[in-house]
A tleap script that builds the chain and sets N, CA, C and O, in Angstrom:
source leaprc.protein.ff14SB
mol = sequence {
  NVAL GLN LEU GLN ALA PHE GLY GLY GLY LEU
  VAL GLN ALA GLY GLY SER LEU ARG LEU SER
  CYS ALA ALA SER GLY ARG THR PHE SER SER
  TYR ILE MET ALA TRP PHE ARG GLN ALA PRO
  GLY LYS GLU ARG SER PHE VAL ALA ALA ILE
  ARG TRP THR GLY GLY ASN THR ASN TYR ALA
  ASP SER VAL LYS GLY ARG PHE THR ILE SER
  ARG ASP THR ALA LYS ASN THR VAL TYR LEU
  GLN MET ASN SER LEU LYS PRO GLU ASP THR
  ALA ILE TYR TYR CYS ASN ALA ARG ARG VAL
  GLY LYS LEU TYR TRP GLY GLN GLY THR GLN
  VAL THR VAL SER CSER
}
set mol.1.N position { 8.032 117.987 -0.994 }
set mol.1.CA position { 7.764 118.644 0.284 }
set mol.1.C position { 6.299 119.060 0.331 }
set mol.1.O position { 5.760 119.625 -0.620 }
set mol.2.N position { 5.677 118.766 1.459 }
set mol.2.CA position { 4.277 119.187 1.665 }
set mol.2.C position { 4.164 119.972 2.951 }
set mol.2.O position { 4.693 119.576 3.990 }
set mol.3.N position { 3.470 121.088 2.868 }
set mol.3.CA position { 3.137 121.867 4.046 }
set mol.3.C position { 1.629 122.008 4.071 }
set mol.3.O position { 1.029 122.548 3.142 }
set mol.4.N position { 1.023 121.521 5.136 }
set mol.4.CA position { -0.433 121.586 5.246 }
set mol.4.C position { -0.809 122.460 6.432 }
set mol.4.O position { -0.530 122.129 7.585 }
set mol.5.N position { -1.442 123.573 6.126 }
set mol.5.CA position { -1.866 124.501 7.172 }
set mol.5.C position { -3.334 124.282 7.488 }
set mol.5.O position { -4.153 124.083 6.591 }
set mol.6.N position { -3.655 124.320 8.772 }
set mol.6.CA position { -5.045 124.190 9.178 }
set mol.6.C position { -5.238 124.854 10.533 }
set mol.6.O position { -4.279 125.248 11.196 }
set mol.7.N position { -6.495 124.967 10.925 }
set mol.7.CA position { -6.803 125.571 12.217 }
set mol.7.C position { -7.481 126.927 12.128 }
set mol.7.O position { -7.844 127.502 13.154 }
set mol.8.N position { -7.660 127.449 10.918 }
set mol.8.CA position { -8.334 128.731 10.791 }
set mol.8.C position { -9.807 128.615 11.116 }
set mol.8.O position { -10.335 127.525 11.337 }
set mol.9.N position { -10.464 129.776 11.139 }
set mol.9.CA position { -11.882 129.787 11.423 }
set mol.9.C position { -12.379 131.181 11.688 }
set mol.9.O position { -11.696 132.172 11.426 }
set mol.10.N position { -13.597 131.237 12.219 }
set mol.10.CA position { -14.231 132.512 12.557 }
set mol.10.C position { -14.185 132.690 14.063 }
set mol.10.O position { -14.570 131.794 14.815 }
set mol.11.N position { -13.708 133.855 14.502 }
set mol.11.CA position { -13.593 134.116 15.931 }
set mol.11.C position { -13.944 135.579 16.183 }
set mol.11.O position { -13.762 136.429 15.312 }
set mol.12.N position { -14.441 135.858 17.366 }
set mol.12.CA position { -14.749 137.242 17.722 }
set mol.12.C position { -13.477 137.974 18.134 }
set mol.12.O position { -12.504 137.365 18.576 }
set mol.13.N position { -13.509 139.270 17.981 }
set mol.13.CA position { -12.379 140.092 18.415 }
set mol.13.C position { -12.076 139.816 19.885 }
set mol.13.O position { -12.977 139.715 20.718 }
set mol.14.N position { -10.792 139.697 20.175 }
set mol.14.CA position { -10.363 139.369 21.525 }
set mol.14.C position { -10.169 137.890 21.758 }
set mol.14.O position { -9.615 137.481 22.779 }
set mol.15.N position { -10.625 137.082 20.810 }
set mol.15.CA position { -10.520 135.642 20.948 }
set mol.15.C position { -9.169 135.098 20.496 }
set mol.15.O position { -8.255 135.855 20.171 }
set mol.16.N position { -9.064 133.773 20.483 }
set mol.16.CA position { -7.807 133.098 20.157 }
set mol.16.C position { -8.033 131.991 19.147 }
set mol.16.O position { -9.117 131.413 19.061 }
set mol.17.N position { -7.000 131.711 18.394 }
set mol.17.CA position { -6.965 130.563 17.489 }
set mol.17.C position { -5.539 130.029 17.473 }
set mol.17.O position { -4.588 130.771 17.721 }
set mol.18.N position { -5.394 128.745 17.182 }
set mol.18.CA position { -4.075 128.181 16.979 }
set mol.18.C position { -4.014 127.537 15.600 }
set mol.18.O position { -4.776 126.622 15.285 }
set mol.19.N position { -3.102 128.030 14.800 }
set mol.19.CA position { -2.882 127.450 13.484 }
set mol.19.C position { -1.768 126.413 13.564 }
set mol.19.O position { -0.834 126.538 14.356 }
set mol.20.N position { -1.887 125.394 12.730 }
set mol.20.CA position { -0.867 124.365 12.647 }
set mol.20.C position { -0.395 124.245 11.201 }
set mol.20.O position { -1.163 124.454 10.262 }
set mol.21.N position { 0.879 123.907 11.040 }
set mol.21.CA position { 1.450 123.660 9.720 }
set mol.21.C position { 2.224 122.352 9.810 }
set mol.21.O position { 3.307 122.296 10.394 }
set mol.22.N position { 1.663 121.310 9.230 }
set mol.22.CA position { 2.302 120.005 9.245 }
set mol.22.C position { 3.235 119.880 8.048 }
set mol.22.O position { 2.813 120.032 6.902 }
set mol.23.N position { 4.502 119.601 8.320 }
set mol.23.CA position { 5.518 119.540 7.272 }
set mol.23.C position { 5.948 118.102 7.030 }
set mol.23.O position { 6.104 117.326 7.973 }
set mol.24.N position { 6.140 117.748 5.763 }
set mol.24.CA position { 6.576 116.392 5.442 }
set mol.24.C position { 7.385 116.398 4.153 }
set mol.24.O position { 7.353 117.363 3.389 }
set mol.25.N position { 8.100 115.327 3.926 }
set mol.25.CA position { 8.809 115.169 2.659 }
set mol.25.C position { 10.302 115.352 2.725 }
set mol.25.O position { 11.010 115.023 1.774 }
set mol.26.N position { 10.796 115.876 3.837 }
set mol.26.CA position { 12.232 116.017 3.976 }
set mol.26.C position { 12.556 116.356 5.417 }
set mol.26.O position { 11.658 116.517 6.243 }
set mol.27.N position { 13.843 116.463 5.717 }
set mol.27.CA position { 14.287 116.916 7.029 }
set mol.27.C position { 14.376 118.427 7.018 }
set mol.27.O position { 14.930 119.011 6.086 }
set mol.28.N position { 13.840 119.064 8.036 }
set mol.28.CA position { 13.748 120.516 8.043 }
set mol.28.C position { 14.751 121.176 8.984 }
set mol.28.O position { 14.601 122.347 9.330 }
set mol.29.N position { 15.755 120.442 9.391 }
set mol.29.CA position { 16.672 120.953 10.410 }
set mol.29.C position { 17.386 122.230 9.984 }
set mol.29.O position { 17.752 123.031 10.844 }
set mol.30.N position { 17.594 122.447 8.692 }
set mol.30.CA position { 18.305 123.650 8.241 }
set mol.30.C position { 17.350 124.743 7.762 }
set mol.30.O position { 17.782 125.734 7.172 }
set mol.31.N position { 16.086 124.566 8.010 }
set mol.31.CA position { 15.083 125.483 7.481 }
set mol.31.C position { 14.619 126.517 8.508 }
set mol.31.O position { 14.714 126.313 9.719 }
set mol.32.N position { 14.122 127.616 7.987 }
set mol.32.CA position { 13.364 128.579 8.753 }
set mol.32.C position { 11.911 128.417 8.336 }
set mol.32.O position { 11.579 128.449 7.151 }
set mol.33.N position { 11.065 128.244 9.319 }
set mol.33.CA position { 9.639 128.080 9.067 }
set mol.33.C position { 8.945 129.404 9.391 }
set mol.33.O position { 9.294 130.073 10.363 }
set mol.34.N position { 7.979 129.769 8.585 }
set mol.34.CA position { 7.362 131.077 8.785 }
set mol.34.C position { 5.881 131.048 8.465 }
set mol.34.O position { 5.391 130.180 7.742 }
set mol.35.N position { 5.188 132.020 9.023 }
set mol.35.CA position { 3.798 132.291 8.695 }
set mol.35.C position { 3.715 133.645 8.014 }
set mol.35.O position { 4.344 134.613 8.441 }
set mol.36.N position { 2.933 133.697 6.954 }
set mol.36.CA position { 2.610 134.923 6.254 }
set mol.36.C position { 1.091 135.027 6.205 }
set mol.36.O position { 0.383 134.055 6.467 }
set mol.37.N position { 0.604 136.202 5.870 }
set mol.37.CA position { -0.840 136.350 5.703 }
set mol.37.C position { -1.141 137.322 4.572 }
set mol.37.O position { -0.346 138.198 4.230 }
set mol.38.N position { -2.318 137.125 4.014 }
set mol.38.CA position { -2.750 137.987 2.920 }
set mol.38.C position { -4.199 138.357 3.132 }
set mol.38.O position { -5.088 137.507 3.088 }
set mol.39.N position { -4.426 139.640 3.362 }
set mol.39.CA position { -5.778 140.161 3.523 }
set mol.39.C position { -6.331 140.534 2.148 }
set mol.39.O position { -5.563 140.771 1.215 }
set mol.40.N position { -7.648 140.588 2.019 }
set mol.40.CA position { -8.251 140.940 0.723 }
set mol.40.C position { -7.714 142.273 0.202 }
set mol.40.O position { -7.708 143.278 0.912 }
set mol.41.N position { -7.267 142.259 -1.048 }
set mol.41.CA position { -6.782 143.477 -1.675 }
set mol.41.C position { -5.400 143.917 -1.251 }
set mol.41.O position { -4.939 144.987 -1.650 }
set mol.42.N position { -4.724 143.095 -0.436 }
set mol.42.CA position { -3.393 143.466 0.045 }
set mol.42.C position { -2.381 142.414 -0.357 }
set mol.42.O position { -2.731 141.292 -0.725 }
set mol.43.N position { -1.111 142.803 -0.279 }
set mol.43.CA position { -0.046 141.863 -0.568 }
set mol.43.C position { 0.175 140.930 0.622 }
set mol.43.O position { -0.165 141.235 1.765 }
set mol.44.N position { 0.758 139.786 0.296 }
set mol.44.CA position { 1.115 138.841 1.358 }
set mol.44.C position { 2.206 139.466 2.230 }
set mol.44.O position { 3.163 140.050 1.719 }
set mol.45.N position { 2.051 139.338 3.544 }
set mol.45.CA position { 2.999 139.964 4.457 }
set mol.45.C position { 3.463 138.991 5.527 }
set mol.45.O position { 2.764 138.040 5.877 }
set mol.46.N position { 4.647 139.251 6.032 }
set mol.46.CA position { 5.272 138.406 7.050 }
set mol.46.C position { 4.551 138.543 8.383 }
set mol.46.O position { 4.125 139.632 8.770 }
set mol.47.N position { 4.423 137.412 9.078 }
set mol.47.CA position { 3.812 137.415 10.407 }
set mol.47.C position { 4.828 137.000 11.473 }
set mol.47.O position { 5.076 137.735 12.429 }
set mol.48.N position { 5.409 135.813 11.295 }
set mol.48.CA position { 6.330 135.289 12.301 }
set mol.48.C position { 7.185 134.199 11.685 }
set mol.48.O position { 6.794 133.576 10.697 }
set mol.49.N position { 8.364 133.968 12.275 }
set mol.49.CA position { 9.261 132.930 11.773 }
set mol.49.C position { 9.991 132.270 12.932 }
set mol.49.O position { 10.155 132.853 14.003 }
set mol.50.N position { 10.424 131.040 12.691 }
set mol.50.CA position { 11.170 130.299 13.705 }
set mol.50.C position { 12.200 129.422 13.012 }
set mol.50.O position { 11.911 128.800 11.990 }
set mol.51.N position { 13.398 129.375 13.571 }
set mol.51.CA position { 14.414 128.461 13.061 }
set mol.51.C position { 14.113 127.061 13.571 }
set mol.51.O position { 13.894 126.850 14.764 }
set mol.52.N position { 14.106 126.102 12.637 }
set mol.52.CA position { 13.786 124.741 13.049 }
set mol.52.C position { 14.776 124.254 14.099 }
set mol.52.O position { 14.387 123.641 15.093 }
set mol.53.N position { 16.050 124.529 13.874 }
set mol.53.CA position { 17.081 124.167 14.843 }
set mol.53.C position { 17.401 125.393 15.688 }
set mol.53.O position { 17.814 126.429 15.167 }
set mol.54.N position { 17.210 125.265 16.972 }
set mol.54.CA position { 17.499 126.372 17.870 }
set mol.54.C position { 16.275 127.106 18.344 }
set mol.54.O position { 16.234 127.575 19.481 }
set mol.55.N position { 15.271 127.215 17.488 }
set mol.55.CA position { 14.013 127.814 17.899 }
set mol.55.C position { 13.993 129.324 17.983 }
set mol.55.O position { 13.058 129.889 18.552 }
set mol.56.N position { 15.011 130.009 17.426 }
set mol.56.CA position { 14.973 131.469 17.429 }
set mol.56.C position { 13.760 131.973 16.659 }
set mol.56.O position { 13.406 131.432 15.611 }
set mol.57.N position { 13.127 133.019 17.194 }
set mol.57.CA position { 11.911 133.520 16.583 }
set mol.57.C position { 12.009 135.015 16.263 }
set mol.57.O position { 12.813 135.741 16.847 }
set mol.58.N position { 11.186 135.442 15.339 }
set mol.58.CA position { 10.980 136.875 15.157 }
set mol.58.C position { 9.567 137.104 14.630 }
set mol.58.O position { 8.946 136.215 14.047 }
set mol.59.N position { 9.078 138.326 14.855 }
set mol.59.CA position { 7.679 138.648 14.615 }
set mol.59.C position { 7.525 139.993 13.909 }
set mol.59.O position { 8.365 140.883 14.039 }
set mol.60.N position { 6.464 140.111 13.181 }
set mol.60.CA position { 6.073 141.419 12.675 }
set mol.60.C position { 5.622 142.282 13.849 }
set mol.60.O position { 5.047 141.776 14.813 }
set mol.61.N position { 5.882 143.579 13.766 }
set mol.61.CA position { 5.524 144.470 14.869 }
set mol.61.C position { 4.032 144.403 15.194 }
set mol.61.O position { 3.635 144.545 16.350 }
set mol.62.N position { 3.221 144.188 14.181 }
set mol.62.CA position { 1.768 144.208 14.363 }
set mol.62.C position { 1.246 143.048 15.198 }
set mol.62.O position { 0.111 143.092 15.673 }
set mol.63.N position { 2.060 142.009 15.383 }
set mol.63.CA position { 1.579 140.836 16.133 }
set mol.63.C position { 2.396 140.559 17.387 }
set mol.63.O position { 2.067 139.657 18.157 }
set mol.64.N position { 3.454 141.328 17.596 }
set mol.64.CA position { 4.294 141.104 18.778 }
set mol.64.C position { 3.469 141.217 20.055 }
set mol.64.O position { 2.670 142.139 20.220 }
set mol.65.N position { 3.678 140.268 20.943 }
set mol.65.CA position { 2.954 140.270 22.209 }
set mol.65.C position { 1.597 139.600 22.143 }
set mol.65.O position { 0.979 139.343 23.176 }
set mol.66.N position { 1.125 139.314 20.933 }
set mol.66.CA position { -0.184 138.651 20.780 }
set mol.66.C position { -0.050 137.267 20.157 }
set mol.66.O position { -0.794 136.353 20.513 }
set mol.67.N position { 0.878 137.107 19.245 }
set mol.67.CA position { 1.060 135.837 18.543 }
set mol.67.C position { 2.344 135.173 19.026 }
set mol.67.O position { 3.314 135.845 19.376 }
set mol.68.N position { 2.331 133.846 19.039 }
set mol.68.CA position { 3.522 133.081 19.394 }
set mol.68.C position { 3.711 131.961 18.397 }
set mol.68.O position { 2.799 131.167 18.164 }
set mol.69.N position { 4.894 131.894 17.807 }
set mol.69.CA position { 5.225 130.808 16.892 }
set mol.69.C position { 6.059 129.778 17.647 }
set mol.69.O position { 6.922 130.131 18.451 }
set mol.70.N position { 5.794 128.513 17.383 }
set mol.70.CA position { 6.546 127.439 18.031 }
set mol.70.C position { 6.611 126.258 17.074 }
set mol.70.O position { 5.933 126.234 16.047 }
set mol.71.N position { 7.447 125.270 17.429 }
set mol.71.CA position { 7.489 124.062 16.600 }
set mol.71.C position { 7.666 122.851 17.485 }
set mol.71.O position { 8.245 122.912 18.569 }
set mol.72.N position { 7.147 121.753 16.984 }
set mol.72.CA position { 7.287 120.457 17.623 }
set mol.72.C position { 8.096 119.600 16.650 }
set mol.72.O position { 7.569 119.119 15.647 }
set mol.73.N position { 9.374 119.416 16.956 }
set mol.73.CA position { 10.240 118.709 16.005 }
set mol.73.C position { 9.871 117.237 15.885 }
set mol.73.O position { 10.106 116.627 14.842 }
set mol.74.N position { 9.305 116.665 16.924 }
set mol.74.CA position { 8.897 115.261 16.861 }
set mol.74.C position { 7.702 115.073 15.920 }
set mol.74.O position { 7.574 114.039 15.265 }
set mol.75.N position { 6.839 116.076 15.864 }
set mol.75.CA position { 5.650 115.982 15.012 }
set mol.75.C position { 5.838 116.695 13.683 }
set mol.75.O position { 4.935 116.692 12.846 }
set mol.76.N position { 7.009 117.310 13.477 }
set mol.76.CA position { 7.255 118.073 12.239 }
set mol.76.C position { 6.156 119.098 11.994 }
set mol.76.O position { 5.669 119.245 10.873 }
set mol.77.N position { 5.778 119.791 13.032 }
set mol.77.CA position { 4.668 120.731 12.948 }
set mol.77.C position { 5.068 122.072 13.540 }
set mol.77.O position { 5.746 122.140 14.566 }
set mol.78.N position { 4.640 123.126 12.880 }
set mol.78.CA position { 4.841 124.490 13.358 }
set mol.78.C position { 3.482 125.059 13.740 }
set mol.78.O position { 2.484 124.815 13.061 }
set mol.79.N position { 3.449 125.805 14.809 }
set mol.79.CA position { 2.196 126.359 15.315 }
set mol.79.C position { 2.249 127.881 15.329 }
set mol.79.O position { 3.321 128.480 15.415 }
set mol.80.N position { 1.089 128.485 15.243 }
set mol.80.CA position { 0.970 129.913 15.458 }
set mol.80.C position { -0.201 130.123 16.415 }
set mol.80.O position { -1.366 130.015 16.032 }
set mol.81.N position { 0.131 130.423 17.651 }
set mol.81.CA position { -0.894 130.731 18.648 }
set mol.81.C position { -1.223 132.207 18.530 }
set mol.81.O position { -0.349 133.062 18.670 }
set mol.82.N position { -2.482 132.500 18.273 }
set mol.82.CA position { -2.917 133.875 18.061 }
set mol.82.C position { -3.902 134.249 19.149 }
set mol.82.O position { -4.986 133.675 19.246 }
set mol.83.N position { -3.519 135.213 19.965 }
set mol.83.CA position { -4.367 135.702 21.050 }
set mol.83.C position { -4.748 137.151 20.803 }
set mol.83.O position { -4.145 137.833 19.975 }
set mol.84.N position { -5.738 137.604 21.518 }
set mol.84.CA position { -6.191 138.999 21.410 }
set mol.84.C position { -6.389 139.395 19.949 }
set mol.84.O position { -5.915 140.439 19.500 }
set mol.85.N position { -7.084 138.557 19.239 }
set mol.85.CA position { -7.257 138.788 17.806 }
set mol.85.C position { -8.070 140.046 17.533 }
set mol.85.O position { -8.979 140.402 18.283 }
set mol.86.N position { -7.715 140.708 16.435 }
set mol.86.CA position { -8.367 141.946 16.025 }
set mol.86.C position { -8.962 141.754 14.627 }
set mol.86.O position { -8.499 140.897 13.875 }
set mol.87.N position { -9.959 142.524 14.280 }
set mol.87.CA position { -10.522 142.409 12.921 }
set mol.87.C position { -9.459 142.569 11.837 }
set mol.87.O position { -9.567 141.955 10.776 }
set mol.88.N position { -8.452 143.370 12.084 }
set mol.88.CA position { -7.411 143.563 11.073 }
set mol.88.C position { -6.491 142.352 10.925 }
set mol.88.O position { -5.636 142.335 10.040 }
set mol.89.N position { -6.652 141.356 11.766 }
set mol.89.CA position { -5.917 140.099 11.597 }
set mol.89.C position { -6.599 139.185 10.584 }
set mol.89.O position { -6.053 138.142 10.223 }
set mol.90.N position { -7.775 139.564 10.130 }
set mol.90.CA position { -8.487 138.759 9.141 }
set mol.90.C position { -7.665 138.634 7.862 }
set mol.90.O position { -7.255 139.631 7.267 }
set mol.91.N position { -7.437 137.395 7.457 }
set mol.91.CA position { -6.592 137.135 6.282 }
set mol.91.C position { -6.543 135.636 6.033 }
set mol.91.O position { -7.000 134.830 6.843 }
set mol.92.N position { -5.979 135.296 4.895 }
set mol.92.CA position { -5.591 133.905 4.664 }
set mol.92.C position { -4.158 133.772 5.171 }
set mol.92.O position { -3.283 134.560 4.813 }
set mol.93.N position { -3.938 132.776 5.999 }
set mol.93.CA position { -2.621 132.560 6.597 }
set mol.93.C position { -1.934 131.391 5.892 }
set mol.93.O position { -2.520 130.327 5.691 }
set mol.94.N position { -0.674 131.623 5.524 }
set mol.94.CA position { 0.123 130.629 4.818 }
set mol.94.C position { 1.375 130.309 5.624 }
set mol.94.O position { 1.951 131.182 6.272 }
set mol.95.N position { 1.789 129.047 5.575 }
set mol.95.CA position { 3.085 128.717 6.154 }
set mol.95.C position { 4.073 128.462 5.022 }
set mol.95.O position { 3.696 128.049 3.925 }
set mol.96.N position { 5.348 128.718 5.316 }
set mol.96.CA position { 6.376 128.357 4.346 }
set mol.96.C position { 7.612 127.837 5.037 }
set mol.96.O position { 7.804 128.014 6.240 }
set mol.97.N position { 8.441 127.195 4.248 }
set mol.97.CA position { 9.712 126.658 4.724 }
set mol.97.C position { 10.786 127.135 3.757 }
set mol.97.O position { 10.658 126.963 2.545 }
set mol.98.N position { 11.828 127.725 4.287 }
set mol.98.CA position { 12.865 128.231 3.382 }
set mol.98.C position { 14.254 127.993 3.941 }
set mol.98.O position { 14.475 127.944 5.151 }
set mol.99.N position { 15.175 127.848 3.009 }
set mol.99.CA position { 16.598 127.820 3.282 }
set mol.99.C position { 17.255 128.357 2.025 }
set mol.99.O position { 16.562 128.694 1.065 }
set mol.100.N position { 18.543 128.441 2.011 }
set mol.100.CA position { 19.223 128.991 0.843 }
set mol.100.C position { 18.875 128.156 -0.381 }
set mol.100.O position { 19.138 126.954 -0.425 }
set mol.101.N position { 18.290 128.801 -1.361 }
set mol.101.CA position { 17.974 128.140 -2.615 }
set mol.101.C position { 16.690 127.348 -2.631 }
set mol.101.O position { 16.338 126.769 -3.659 }
set mol.102.N position { 15.976 127.307 -1.511 }
set mol.102.CA position { 14.742 126.524 -1.449 }
set mol.102.C position { 13.644 127.326 -0.767 }
set mol.102.O position { 13.886 128.011 0.226 }
set mol.103.N position { 12.454 127.235 -1.302 }
set mol.103.CA position { 11.300 127.884 -0.694 }
set mol.103.C position { 10.065 127.067 -1.017 }
set mol.103.O position { 9.780 126.790 -2.182 }
set mol.104.N position { 9.341 126.687 0.006 }
set mol.104.CA position { 8.120 125.909 -0.166 }
set mol.104.C position { 6.979 126.620 0.550 }
set mol.104.O position { 7.145 127.161 1.643 }
set mol.105.N position { 5.811 126.602 -0.101 }
set mol.105.CA position { 4.611 127.191 0.487 }
set mol.105.C position { 3.547 126.120 0.684 }
set mol.105.O position { 3.429 125.179 -0.102 }
set mol.106.N position { 2.789 126.287 1.741 }
set mol.106.CA position { 1.618 125.452 1.938 }
set mol.106.C position { 0.382 126.175 1.436 }
set mol.106.O position { 0.445 127.341 1.045 }
set mol.107.N position { -0.744 125.473 1.450 }
set mol.107.CA position { -1.991 126.146 1.090 }
set mol.107.C position { -2.421 127.017 2.272 }
set mol.107.O position { -1.933 126.816 3.384 }
set mol.108.N position { -3.276 127.931 2.068 }
set mol.108.CA position { -3.665 128.847 3.126 }
set mol.108.C position { -4.810 128.335 3.962 }
set mol.108.O position { -5.518 127.402 3.583 }
set mol.109.N position { -4.976 128.966 5.112 }
set mol.109.CA position { -6.121 128.702 5.967 }
set mol.109.C position { -6.719 130.054 6.353 }
set mol.109.O position { -6.008 130.974 6.756 }
set mol.110.N position { -8.043 130.151 6.222 }
set mol.110.CA position { -8.712 131.435 6.414 }
set mol.110.C position { -8.934 131.713 7.895 }
set mol.110.O position { -9.421 130.863 8.641 }
set mol.111.N position { -8.569 132.917 8.296 }
set mol.111.CA position { -8.865 133.404 9.642 }
set mol.111.C position { -9.736 134.647 9.497 }
set mol.111.O position { -9.357 135.607 8.826 }
set mol.112.N position { -10.889 134.620 10.123 }
set mol.112.CA position { -11.800 135.760 10.079 }
set mol.112.C position { -12.107 136.191 11.501 }
set mol.112.O position { -12.561 135.389 12.317 }
set mol.113.N position { -11.856 137.462 11.795 }
set mol.113.CA position { -12.095 138.001 13.125 }
set mol.113.C position { -13.223 139.027 13.027 }
set mol.113.O position { -13.100 140.042 12.342 }
set mol.114.N position { -14.305 138.747 13.715 }
set mol.114.CA position { -15.454 139.651 13.673 }
set mol.114.C position { -15.375 140.655 14.812 }
set mol.114.O position { -14.856 140.364 15.889 }
set mol.115.N position { -15.903 141.841 14.545 }
set mol.115.CA position { -15.851 142.901 15.567 }
set mol.115.C position { -17.088 142.882 16.439 }
set mol.115.O position { -17.215 143.702 17.348 }
savepdb mol mol.pdb
quit
């Protein structure tokens, strides 16, 4: 299984970025796909998740109303649209895929929000 995250970069506060996580190597129909982030000196924390089948989503309180997670099942890709970015959103963002007994992580992509 491979998860490749990309789309990070440097953006000013109030700006937007869209992260992508391209998944390959298996069928993900029974998986929950998620984004986590890790800021310098902090633990990795949950951002958002989506069920591959059905599309149910949930979000961390800190990003509700600003971030949107979605997936394109034809492209095997999960997205994280990030709007109204704040300096405290600066972190390395990771995607993962999990189901009972399985957990896969992709490499991170850096998001830096300047004030």
